[in-house]
All heavy atoms as TSV, in Angstrom:
chain	resi	resn	atom	element	x	y	z
A	1	MET	N	N	139.159	197.832	57.289
A	1	MET	CA	C	139.069	196.391	57.451
A	1	MET	C	C	138.628	196.085	58.871
A	1	MET	O	O	139.091	196.693	59.820
A	1	MET	CB	C	140.424	195.749	57.152
A	1	MET	CG	C	140.432	194.255	57.338
A	1	MET	SD	S	142.023	193.470	57.051
A	1	MET	CE	C	142.039	193.434	55.283
A	2	PHE	N	N	137.729	195.161	59.003
A	2	PHE	CA	C	137.241	194.729	60.305
A	2	PHE	C	C	138.182	193.680	60.864
A	2	PHE	O	O	138.637	192.797	60.148
A	2	PHE	CB	C	135.839	194.143	60.155
A	2	PHE	CG	C	135.256	193.665	61.444
A	2	PHE	CD1	C	134.742	194.577	62.343
A	2	PHE	CD2	C	135.230	192.340	61.761
A	2	PHE	CE1	C	134.199	194.153	63.540
A	2	PHE	CE2	C	134.693	191.894	62.948
A	2	PHE	CZ	C	134.174	192.803	63.850
A	3	PHE	N	N	138.506	193.759	62.146
A	3	PHE	CA	C	139.411	192.796	62.773
A	3	PHE	C	C	138.652	191.934	63.773
A	3	PHE	O	O	137.967	192.456	64.646
A	3	PHE	CB	C	140.562	193.496	63.500
A	3	PHE	CG	C	141.553	194.106	62.577
A	3	PHE	CD1	C	141.514	195.455	62.304
A	3	PHE	CD2	C	142.507	193.335	61.953
A	3	PHE	CE1	C	142.409	196.020	61.436
A	3	PHE	CE2	C	143.409	193.892	61.076
A	3	PHE	CZ	C	143.352	195.240	60.829
A	4	TRP	N	N	138.776	190.647	63.596
A	4	TRP	CA	C	138.208	189.695	64.546
A	4	TRP	C	C	139.230	189.453	65.639
A	4	TRP	O	O	140.418	189.449	65.404
A	4	TRP	CB	C	137.944	188.353	63.865
A	4	TRP	CG	C	136.939	188.399	62.788
A	4	TRP	CD1	C	137.155	188.760	61.486
A	4	TRP	CD2	C	135.569	188.087	62.887
A	4	TRP	NE1	N	136.006	188.689	60.773
A	4	TRP	CE2	C	135.010	188.267	61.603
A	4	TRP	CE3	C	134.750	187.661	63.923
A	4	TRP	CZ2	C	133.672	188.035	61.351
A	4	TRP	CZ3	C	133.432	187.425	63.650
A	4	TRP	CH2	C	132.905	187.612	62.388
A	5	GLU	N	N	138.766	189.242	66.846
A	5	GLU	CA	C	139.675	188.874	67.932
A	5	GLU	C	C	138.897	187.992	68.890
A	5	GLU	O	O	137.780	188.327	69.286
A	5	GLU	CB	C	140.181	190.121	68.644
A	5	GLU	CG	C	141.269	189.821	69.654
A	5	GLU	CD	C	141.917	191.090	70.182
A	5	GLU	OE1	O	142.206	191.983	69.385
A	5	GLU	OE2	O	142.116	191.154	71.393
A	6	ASP	N	N	139.483	186.863	69.249
A	6	ASP	CA	C	138.785	185.996	70.179
A	6	ASP	C	C	139.102	186.418	71.609
A	6	ASP	O	O	139.822	187.372	71.854
A	6	ASP	CB	C	139.120	184.524	69.924
A	6	ASP	CG	C	140.559	184.157	70.223
A	6	ASP	OD1	O	141.290	184.992	70.785
A	6	ASP	OD2	O	140.939	183.030	69.892
A	7	GLU	N	N	138.544	185.693	72.553
A	7	GLU	CA	C	138.701	186.072	73.962
A	7	GLU	C	C	140.143	185.982	74.453
A	7	GLU	O	O	140.487	186.541	75.486
A	7	GLU	CB	C	137.786	185.219	74.857
A	7	GLU	CG	C	138.098	183.742	74.862
A	7	GLU	CD	C	137.373	182.967	73.759
A	7	GLU	OE1	O	136.862	183.581	72.810
A	7	GLU	OE2	O	137.351	181.736	73.849
A	8	PHE	N	N	141.025	185.317	73.699
A	8	PHE	CA	C	142.424	185.195	74.085
A	8	PHE	C	C	143.316	186.179	73.332
A	8	PHE	O	O	144.524	186.177	73.486
A	8	PHE	CB	C	142.927	183.766	73.853
A	8	PHE	CG	C	142.105	182.746	74.580
A	8	PHE	CD1	C	141.250	181.921	73.896
A	8	PHE	CD2	C	142.178	182.630	75.966
A	8	PHE	CE1	C	140.470	180.987	74.563
A	8	PHE	CE2	C	141.405	181.705	76.640
A	8	PHE	CZ	C	140.546	180.878	75.932
A	9	GLY	N	N	142.724	186.998	72.469
A	9	GLY	CA	C	143.492	187.977	71.719
A	9	GLY	C	C	144.225	187.389	70.531
A	9	GLY	O	O	145.216	187.938	70.078
A	10	ASN	N	N	143.757	186.269	69.995
A	10	ASN	CA	C	144.414	185.598	68.867
A	10	ASN	C	C	144.019	186.225	67.542
A	10	ASN	O	O	143.408	185.600	66.692
A	10	ASN	CB	C	144.099	184.101	68.864
A	10	ASN	CG	C	144.690	183.399	70.056
A	10	ASN	OD1	O	145.770	183.748	70.513
A	10	ASN	ND2	N	143.982	182.430	70.576
A	11	GLU	N	N	144.407	187.462	67.354
A	11	GLU	CA	C	144.045	188.176	66.130
A	11	GLU	C	C	144.677	187.540	64.899
A	11	GLU	O	O	144.048	187.442	63.848
A	11	GLU	CB	C	144.495	189.630	66.234
A	11	GLU	CG	C	144.129	190.468	65.046
A	11	GLU	CD	C	144.556	191.892	65.214
A	11	GLU	OE1	O	144.342	192.465	66.284
A	11	GLU	OE2	O	145.134	192.424	64.255
A	12	GLU	N	N	145.908	187.061	65.023
A	12	GLU	CA	C	146.621	186.495	63.873
A	12	GLU	C	C	145.923	185.247	63.352
A	12	GLU	O	O	145.829	185.048	62.152
A	12	GLU	CB	C	148.066	186.166	64.251
A	12	GLU	CG	C	148.930	185.738	63.095
A	12	GLU	CD	C	149.079	186.811	62.028
A	12	GLU	OE1	O	149.103	188.002	62.368
A	12	GLU	OE2	O	149.171	186.443	60.840
A	13	GLU	N	N	145.417	184.397	64.226
A	13	GLU	CA	C	144.734	183.183	63.791
A	13	GLU	C	C	143.460	183.496	63.029
A	13	GLU	O	O	143.034	182.740	62.166
A	13	GLU	CB	C	144.383	182.312	65.002
A	13	GLU	CG	C	145.568	181.622	65.627
A	13	GLU	CD	C	145.139	180.734	66.782
A	13	GLU	OE1	O	143.965	180.366	66.858
A	13	GLU	OE2	O	146.000	180.416	67.610
A	14	LEU	N	N	142.834	184.624	63.334
A	14	LEU	CA	C	141.561	184.956	62.725
A	14	LEU	C	C	141.704	185.908	61.544
A	14	LEU	O	O	140.728	186.331	60.954
A	14	LEU	CB	C	140.644	185.567	63.786
A	14	LEU	CG	C	140.323	184.623	64.943
A	14	LEU	CD1	C	139.564	185.366	66.031
A	14	LEU	CD2	C	139.518	183.436	64.470
A	15	ARG	N	N	142.937	186.206	61.161
A	15	ARG	CA	C	143.183	187.128	60.058
A	15	ARG	C	C	142.599	186.614	58.748
A	15	ARG	O	O	142.025	187.372	57.972
A	15	ARG	CB	C	144.691	187.338	59.926
A	15	ARG	CG	C	145.064	188.437	58.989
A	15	ARG	CD	C	146.546	188.679	59.067
A	15	ARG	NE	N	146.988	189.100	57.756
A	15	ARG	CZ	C	148.231	189.232	57.403
A	15	ARG	NH1	N	149.184	188.967	58.255
A	15	ARG	NH2	N	148.543	189.625	56.197
A	16	GLY	N	N	142.728	185.324	58.500
A	16	GLY	CA	C	142.169	184.733	57.287
A	16	GLY	C	C	140.656	184.849	57.243
A	16	GLY	O	O	140.071	185.086	56.188
A	17	LYS	N	N	140.024	184.720	58.405
A	17	LYS	CA	C	138.574	184.866	58.462
A	17	LYS	C	C	138.177	186.300	58.110
A	17	LYS	O	O	137.196	186.517	57.403
A	17	LYS	CB	C	138.065	184.496	59.853
A	17	LYS	CG	C	136.573	184.467	59.965
A	17	LYS	CD	C	136.134	183.915	61.310
A	17	LYS	CE	C	134.639	183.741	61.348
A	17	LYS	NZ	N	134.192	183.094	62.577
A	18	THR	N	N	138.942	187.261	58.575
A	18	THR	CA	C	138.675	188.663	58.252
A	18	THR	C	C	138.774	188.893	56.748
A	18	THR	O	O	137.921	189.566	56.157
A	18	THR	CB	C	139.678	189.581	58.984
A	18	THR	OG1	O	139.554	189.371	60.388
A	18	THR	CG2	C	139.427	191.036	58.678
A	19	ALA	N	N	139.798	188.330	56.123
A	19	ALA	CA	C	139.964	188.473	54.677
A	19	ALA	C	C	138.793	187.849	53.942
A	19	ALA	O	O	138.297	188.410	52.960
A	19	ALA	CB	C	141.277	187.838	54.224
A	20	ALA	N	N	138.334	186.698	54.407
A	20	ALA	CA	C	137.207	186.033	53.761
A	20	ALA	C	C	135.939	186.879	53.868
A	20	ALA	O	O	135.200	187.030	52.897
A	20	ALA	CB	C	136.981	184.655	54.383
A	21	VAL	N	N	135.694	187.459	55.043
A	21	VAL	CA	C	134.516	188.311	55.228
A	21	VAL	C	C	134.622	189.547	54.340
A	21	VAL	O	O	133.641	189.953	53.698
A	21	VAL	CB	C	134.356	188.702	56.713
A	21	VAL	CG1	C	133.309	189.787	56.886
A	21	VAL	CG2	C	134.007	187.481	57.546
A	22	ASP	N	N	135.800	190.151	54.279
A	22	ASP	CA	C	135.999	191.317	53.413
A	22	ASP	C	C	135.766	190.960	51.942
A	22	ASP	O	O	135.162	191.728	51.190
A	22	ASP	CB	C	137.400	191.896	53.588
A	22	ASP	CG	C	137.583	192.572	54.934
A	22	ASP	OD1	O	136.574	192.889	55.599
A	22	ASP	OD2	O	138.751	192.795	55.315
A	23	ALA	N	N	136.246	189.796	51.524
A	23	ALA	CA	C	136.057	189.358	50.141
A	23	ALA	C	C	134.580	189.112	49.838
A	23	ALA	O	O	134.076	189.488	48.779
A	23	ALA	CB	C	136.878	188.103	49.861
A	24	ILE	N	N	133.875	188.492	50.774
A	24	ILE	CA	C	132.444	188.252	50.591
A	24	ILE	C	C	131.701	189.579	50.449
A	24	ILE	O	O	130.835	189.731	49.580
A	24	ILE	CB	C	131.876	187.421	51.761
A	24	ILE	CG1	C	132.392	185.982	51.675
A	24	ILE	CG2	C	130.339	187.456	51.773
A	24	ILE	CD1	C	132.135	185.161	52.921
A	25	ASN	N	N	132.052	190.540	51.282
A	25	ASN	CA	C	131.402	191.849	51.198
A	25	ASN	C	C	131.705	192.535	49.867
A	25	ASN	O	O	130.822	193.189	49.289
A	25	ASN	CB	C	131.823	192.733	52.367
A	25	ASN	CG	C	131.222	192.262	53.671
A	25	ASN	OD1	O	130.157	191.655	53.693
A	25	ASN	ND2	N	131.905	192.520	54.768
A	26	ALA	N	N	132.918	192.389	49.367
A	26	ALA	CA	C	133.269	192.960	48.064
A	26	ALA	C	C	132.458	192.293	46.960
A	26	ALA	O	O	131.988	192.961	46.030
A	26	ALA	CB	C	134.771	192.814	47.800
A	27	ILE	N	N	132.273	190.987	47.043
A	27	ILE	CA	C	131.468	190.266	46.051
A	27	ILE	C	C	130.030	190.756	46.096
A	27	ILE	O	O	129.414	190.992	45.054
A	27	ILE	CB	C	131.549	188.742	46.282
A	27	ILE	CG1	C	132.958	188.241	45.945
A	27	ILE	CG2	C	130.487	188.003	45.469
A	27	ILE	CD1	C	133.233	186.828	46.411
A	28	ARG	N	N	129.493	190.943	47.289
A	28	ARG	CA	C	128.110	191.433	47.415
A	28	ARG	C	C	127.956	192.828	46.815
A	28	ARG	O	O	126.881	193.165	46.321
A	28	ARG	CB	C	127.702	191.434	48.880
A	28	ARG	CG	C	127.455	190.048	49.409
A	28	ARG	CD	C	126.998	190.067	50.837
A	28	ARG	NE	N	126.687	188.718	51.282
A	28	ARG	CZ	C	126.799	188.292	52.514
A	28	ARG	NH1	N	127.188	189.117	53.466
A	28	ARG	NH2	N	126.505	187.050	52.823
A	29	ARG	N	N	129.013	193.630	46.862
A	29	ARG	CA	C	128.990	194.961	46.249
A	29	ARG	C	C	129.174	194.885	44.746
A	29	ARG	O	O	129.045	195.887	44.061
A	29	ARG	CB	C	130.128	195.837	46.810
A	29	ARG	CG	C	129.972	196.330	48.199
A	29	ARG	CD	C	131.018	197.399	48.523
A	29	ARG	NE	N	132.368	197.055	48.139
A	29	ARG	CZ	C	133.266	196.447	48.900
A	29	ARG	NH1	N	132.947	196.086	50.133
A	29	ARG	NH2	N	134.479	196.197	48.456
A	30	GLY	N	N	129.557	193.718	44.241
A	30	GLY	CA	C	129.825	193.574	42.821
A	30	GLY	C	C	131.260	193.887	42.456
A	30	GLY	O	O	131.609	193.983	41.288
A	31	SER	N	N	132.128	194.036	43.457
A	31	SER	CA	C	133.545	194.359	43.233
A	31	SER	C	C	134.360	193.074	43.205
A	31	SER	O	O	135.118	192.763	44.124
A	31	SER	CB	C	134.056	195.285	44.344
A	31	SER	OG	O	133.303	196.462	44.402
A	32	TYR	N	N	134.200	192.313	42.116
A	32	TYR	CA	C	134.848	191.009	42.030
A	32	TYR	C	C	136.362	191.110	41.998
A	32	TYR	O	O	137.059	190.301	42.621
A	32	TYR	CB	C	134.339	190.254	40.804
A	32	TYR	CG	C	132.836	190.083	40.831
A	32	TYR	CD1	C	132.023	190.784	39.949
A	32	TYR	CD2	C	132.233	189.257	41.767
A	32	TYR	CE1	C	130.635	190.652	39.995
A	32	TYR	CE2	C	130.858	189.111	41.821
A	32	TYR	CZ	C	130.069	189.816	40.943
A	32	TYR	OH	O	128.713	189.693	41.000
A	33	ALA	N	N	136.887	192.103	41.303
A	33	ALA	CA	C	138.343	192.279	41.243
A	33	ALA	C	C	138.898	192.595	42.631
A	33	ALA	O	O	139.960	192.088	43.009
A	33	ALA	CB	C	138.711	193.381	40.258
A	34	ASP	N	N	138.178	193.405	43.401
A	34	ASP	CA	C	138.624	193.714	44.763
A	34	ASP	C	C	138.610	192.468	45.637
A	34	ASP	O	O	139.517	192.252	46.443
A	34	ASP	CB	C	137.740	194.792	45.396
A	34	ASP	CG	C	137.952	196.153	44.781
A	34	ASP	OD1	O	138.999	196.363	44.113
A	34	ASP	OD2	O	137.078	197.019	44.967
A	35	ALA	N	N	137.579	191.634	45.475
A	35	ALA	CA	C	137.492	190.401	46.255
A	35	ALA	C	C	138.679	189.485	45.960
A	35	ALA	O	O	139.293	188.933	46.874
A	35	ALA	CB	C	136.178	189.682	45.958
A	36	ILE	N	N	138.993	189.351	44.687
A	36	ILE	CA	C	140.135	188.517	44.302
A	36	ILE	C	C	141.424	189.083	44.882
A	36	ILE	O	O	142.260	188.346	45.418
A	36	ILE	CB	C	140.232	188.398	42.770
A	36	ILE	CG1	C	139.049	187.576	42.242
A	36	ILE	CG2	C	141.564	187.774	42.334
A	36	ILE	CD1	C	138.870	187.649	40.749
A	37	THR	N	N	141.593	190.389	44.809
A	37	THR	CA	C	142.798	191.034	45.337
A	37	THR	C	C	142.922	190.819	46.840
A	37	THR	O	O	144.003	190.536	47.350
A	37	THR	CB	C	142.788	192.540	45.012
A	37	THR	OG1	O	142.702	192.699	43.602
A	37	THR	CG2	C	144.033	193.228	45.524
A	38	ILE	N	N	141.813	190.951	47.564
A	38	ILE	CA	C	141.825	190.724	49.011
A	38	ILE	C	C	142.308	189.312	49.320
A	38	ILE	O	O	143.177	189.104	50.178
A	38	ILE	CB	C	140.418	190.956	49.610
A	38	ILE	CG1	C	140.057	192.435	49.569
A	38	ILE	CG2	C	140.331	190.411	51.032
A	38	ILE	CD1	C	138.585	192.726	49.838
A	39	LEU	N	N	141.762	188.327	48.613
A	39	LEU	CA	C	142.141	186.933	48.862
A	39	LEU	C	C	143.579	186.643	48.455
A	39	LEU	O	O	144.309	185.941	49.169
A	39	LEU	CB	C	141.171	185.994	48.147
A	39	LEU	CG	C	139.732	186.044	48.666
A	39	LEU	CD1	C	138.819	185.224	47.775
A	39	LEU	CD2	C	139.659	185.584	50.112
A	40	GLU	N	N	143.998	187.186	47.319
A	40	GLU	CA	C	145.387	186.977	46.887
A	40	GLU	C	C	146.367	187.588	47.889
A	40	GLU	O	O	147.381	186.983	48.225
A	40	GLU	CB	C	145.613	187.600	45.511
A	40	GLU	CG	C	145.002	186.816	44.394
A	40	GLU	CD	C	145.185	187.484	43.041
A	40	GLU	OE1	O	145.379	188.718	42.974
A	40	GLU	OE2	O	145.123	186.765	42.043
A	41	ARG	N	N	146.072	188.772	48.340
A	41	ARG	CA	C	146.976	189.451	49.266
A	41	ARG	C	C	147.085	188.701	50.584
A	41	ARG	O	O	148.145	188.628	51.190
A	41	ARG	CB	C	146.476	190.879	49.506
A	41	ARG	CG	C	147.419	191.704	50.330
A	41	ARG	CD	C	147.023	193.150	50.389
A	41	ARG	NE	N	145.633	193.296	50.800
A	41	ARG	CZ	C	144.823	194.254	50.393
A	41	ARG	NH1	N	145.233	195.159	49.540
A	41	ARG	NH2	N	143.594	194.325	50.828
A	42	GLU	N	N	145.978	188.101	51.024
A	42	GLU	CA	C	145.977	187.399	52.299
A	42	GLU	C	C	146.594	186.005	52.224
A	42	GLU	O	O	147.346	185.602	53.108
A	42	GLU	CB	C	144.546	187.289	52.827
A	42	GLU	CG	C	144.457	186.626	54.179
A	42	GLU	CD	C	145.154	187.416	55.268
A	42	GLU	OE1	O	145.194	188.653	55.194
A	42	GLU	OE2	O	145.677	186.777	56.203
A	43	PHE	N	N	146.301	185.276	51.133
A	43	PHE	CA	C	146.666	183.863	51.107
A	43	PHE	C	C	147.815	183.500	50.176
A	43	PHE	O	O	148.315	182.382	50.241
A	43	PHE	CB	C	145.433	183.022	50.758
A	43	PHE	CG	C	144.355	183.137	51.804
A	43	PHE	CD1	C	143.190	183.841	51.546
A	43	PHE	CD2	C	144.524	182.579	53.054
A	43	PHE	CE1	C	142.196	183.967	52.511
A	43	PHE	CE2	C	143.551	182.697	54.030
A	43	PHE	CZ	C	142.384	183.395	53.758
A	44	LEU	N	N	148.225	184.390	49.299
A	44	LEU	CA	C	149.362	184.123	48.418
A	44	LEU	C	C	150.530	185.006	48.843
A	44	LEU	O	O	150.424	186.228	48.785
A	44	LEU	CB	C	148.985	184.389	46.956
A	44	LEU	CG	C	147.829	183.552	46.406
A	44	LEU	CD1	C	147.515	183.978	44.982
A	44	LEU	CD2	C	148.140	182.075	46.476
A	45	PRO	N	N	151.636	184.421	49.249
A	45	PRO	CA	C	152.754	185.188	49.793
A	45	PRO	C	C	153.239	186.329	48.903
A	45	PRO	O	O	153.659	187.348	49.402
A	45	PRO	CB	C	153.860	184.146	49.972
A	45	PRO	CG	C	153.146	182.845	50.068
A	45	PRO	CD	C	151.902	182.995	49.236
A	46	GLN	N	N	153.141	186.198	47.596
A	46	GLN	CA	C	153.637	187.246	46.719
A	46	GLN	C	C	152.836	188.532	46.857
A	46	GLN	O	O	153.267	189.582	46.431
A	46	GLN	CB	C	153.629	186.789	45.265
A	46	GLN	CG	C	152.236	186.603	44.697
A	46	GLN	CD	C	152.278	186.002	43.312
A	46	GLN	OE1	O	153.248	185.367	42.945
A	46	GLN	NE2	N	151.229	186.177	42.571
A	47	TRP	N	N	151.653	188.481	47.471
A	47	TRP	CA	C	150.807	189.661	47.563
A	47	TRP	C	C	150.739	190.231	48.975
A	47	TRP	O	O	149.856	191.008	49.279
A	47	TRP	CB	C	149.396	189.345	47.085
A	47	TRP	CG	C	149.355	188.899	45.674
A	47	TRP	CD1	C	148.962	187.681	45.224
A	47	TRP	CD2	C	149.752	189.627	44.516
A	47	TRP	NE1	N	149.073	187.614	43.869
A	47	TRP	CE2	C	149.556	188.796	43.408
A	47	TRP	CE3	C	150.261	190.906	44.310
A	47	TRP	CZ2	C	149.845	189.201	42.120
A	47	TRP	CZ3	C	150.538	191.303	43.024
A	47	TRP	CH2	C	150.332	190.457	41.954
A	48	GLU	N	N	151.651	189.881	49.860
A	48	GLU	CA	C	151.593	190.412	51.213
A	48	GLU	C	C	151.857	191.911	51.260
A	48	GLU	O	O	151.370	192.595	52.137
A	48	GLU	CB	C	152.565	189.669	52.123
A	48	GLU	CG	C	152.053	188.302	52.491
A	48	GLU	CD	C	152.923	187.599	53.491
A	48	GLU	OE1	O	153.843	188.231	54.037
A	48	GLU	OE2	O	152.674	186.423	53.728
A	49	ASP	N	N	152.624	192.432	50.324
A	49	ASP	CA	C	152.882	193.860	50.295
A	49	ASP	C	C	151.746	194.572	49.550
A	49	ASP	O	O	151.487	194.285	48.380
A	49	ASP	CB	C	154.223	194.151	49.611
A	49	ASP	CG	C	154.542	195.628	49.612
A	49	ASP	OD1	O	154.621	196.202	50.714
A	49	ASP	OD2	O	154.682	196.199	48.524
A	50	ILE	N	N	151.077	195.476	50.221
A	50	ILE	CA	C	149.918	196.156	49.639
A	50	ILE	C	C	150.298	196.935	48.392
A	50	ILE	O	O	149.577	196.918	47.391
A	50	ILE	CB	C	149.254	197.071	50.683
A	50	ILE	CG1	C	148.614	196.213	51.772
A	50	ILE	CG2	C	148.194	197.963	50.050
A	50	ILE	CD1	C	148.089	197.001	52.946
A	51	ALA	N	N	151.422	197.616	48.405
A	51	ALA	CA	C	151.837	198.413	47.240
A	51	ALA	C	C	152.048	197.523	46.017
A	51	ALA	O	O	151.615	197.865	44.910
A	51	ALA	CB	C	153.102	199.204	47.556
A	52	ASP	N	N	152.697	196.366	46.199
A	52	ASP	CA	C	152.900	195.432	45.086
A	52	ASP	C	C	151.566	194.914	44.560
A	52	ASP	O	O	151.369	194.771	43.354
A	52	ASP	CB	C	153.770	194.252	45.509
A	52	ASP	CG	C	155.215	194.630	45.717
A	52	ASP	OD1	O	155.620	195.734	45.275
A	52	ASP	OD2	O	155.954	193.829	46.320
A	53	CYS	N	N	150.671	194.625	45.457
A	53	CYS	CA	C	149.355	194.128	45.073
A	53	CYS	C	C	148.600	195.179	44.266
A	53	CYS	O	O	148.014	194.867	43.225
A	53	CYS	CB	C	148.566	193.755	46.320
A	53	CYS	SG	S	146.939	193.120	45.991
A	54	GLU	N	N	148.619	196.420	44.724
A	54	GLU	CA	C	147.916	197.488	44.010
A	54	GLU	C	C	148.531	197.739	42.633
A	54	GLU	O	O	147.814	197.983	41.667
A	54	GLU	CB	C	147.911	198.758	44.851
A	54	GLU	CG	C	147.007	198.636	46.068
A	54	GLU	CD	C	147.121	199.812	47.018
A	54	GLU	OE1	O	148.073	200.613	46.894
A	54	GLU	OE2	O	146.243	199.917	47.894
A	55	THR	N	N	149.862	197.649	42.539
A	55	THR	CA	C	150.533	197.824	41.259
A	55	THR	C	C	150.113	196.722	40.285
A	55	THR	O	O	149.780	196.988	39.127
A	55	THR	CB	C	152.064	197.816	41.441
A	55	THR	OG1	O	152.412	198.888	42.307
A	55	THR	CG2	C	152.783	197.960	40.122
A	56	ALA	N	N	150.102	195.487	40.755
A	56	ALA	CA	C	149.692	194.363	39.903
A	56	ALA	C	C	148.221	194.500	39.503
A	56	ALA	O	O	147.855	194.200	38.365
A	56	ALA	CB	C	149.919	193.048	40.646
A	57	HIS	N	N	147.402	194.973	40.416
A	57	HIS	CA	C	145.989	195.166	40.121
A	57	HIS	C	C	145.799	196.203	39.023
A	57	HIS	O	O	145.027	196.008	38.098
A	57	HIS	CB	C	145.263	195.588	41.407
A	57	HIS	CG	C	143.793	195.735	41.243
A	57	HIS	ND1	N	143.198	196.922	40.901
A	57	HIS	CD2	C	142.790	194.837	41.359
A	57	HIS	CE1	C	141.915	196.761	40.824
A	57	HIS	NE2	N	141.631	195.491	41.095
A	58	ARG	N	N	146.527	197.313	39.114
A	58	ARG	CA	C	146.429	198.359	38.096
A	58	ARG	C	C	146.890	197.835	36.740
A	58	ARG	O	O	146.278	198.140	35.710
A	58	ARG	CB	C	147.246	199.583	38.505
A	58	ARG	CG	C	146.535	200.459	39.503
A	58	ARG	CD	C	147.237	201.800	39.662
A	58	ARG	NE	N	148.591	201.681	40.157
A	58	ARG	CZ	C	148.931	201.584	41.438
A	58	ARG	NH1	N	147.999	201.604	42.359
A	58	ARG	NH2	N	150.187	201.491	41.801
A	59	LYS	N	N	147.961	197.033	36.721
A	59	LYS	CA	C	148.459	196.490	35.462
A	59	LYS	C	C	147.434	195.538	34.852
A	59	LYS	O	O	147.228	195.519	33.637
A	59	LYS	CB	C	149.775	195.731	35.691
A	59	LYS	CG	C	150.959	196.625	35.903
A	59	LYS	CD	C	152.208	195.790	36.112
A	59	LYS	CE	C	153.410	196.645	36.411
A	59	LYS	NZ	N	154.603	195.830	36.696
A	60	MET	N	N	146.798	194.743	35.690
A	60	MET	CA	C	145.853	193.749	35.209
A	60	MET	C	C	144.599	194.411	34.630
A	60	MET	O	O	144.048	193.945	33.640
A	60	MET	CB	C	145.458	192.800	36.341
A	60	MET	CG	C	144.580	191.659	35.898
A	60	MET	SD	S	144.370	190.348	37.116
A	60	MET	CE	C	143.681	191.182	38.502
A	61	PHE	N	N	144.155	195.512	35.215
A	61	PHE	CA	C	142.915	196.135	34.785
A	61	PHE	C	C	143.133	197.448	34.051
A	61	PHE	O	O	142.217	198.249	33.925
A	61	PHE	CB	C	141.996	196.354	35.990
A	61	PHE	CG	C	141.464	195.055	36.529
A	61	PHE	CD1	C	142.047	194.470	37.639
A	61	PHE	CD2	C	140.412	194.413	35.911
A	61	PHE	CE1	C	141.577	193.272	38.125
A	61	PHE	CE2	C	139.929	193.219	36.388
A	61	PHE	CZ	C	140.510	192.624	37.503
A	62	ALA	N	N	144.350	197.653	33.534
A	62	ALA	CA	C	144.634	198.898	32.800
A	62	ALA	C	C	144.028	198.898	31.430
A	62	ALA	O	O	143.741	197.948	30.806
A	62	ALA	CB	C	146.136	199.089	32.694
């Protein structure tokens, strides 16, 4: 994952932008499920844990 950081070191404020860029890149690759997972994990509190997100992803696409 690419990390944005402004001149003041505000990495946390730009975390959402990083997720959006990662999701756009996944869409360009044709990985729509990955793009959705990236956005859900970043913006929906239930998906903050990567392991939980991956488990739900496997269940959804099994």
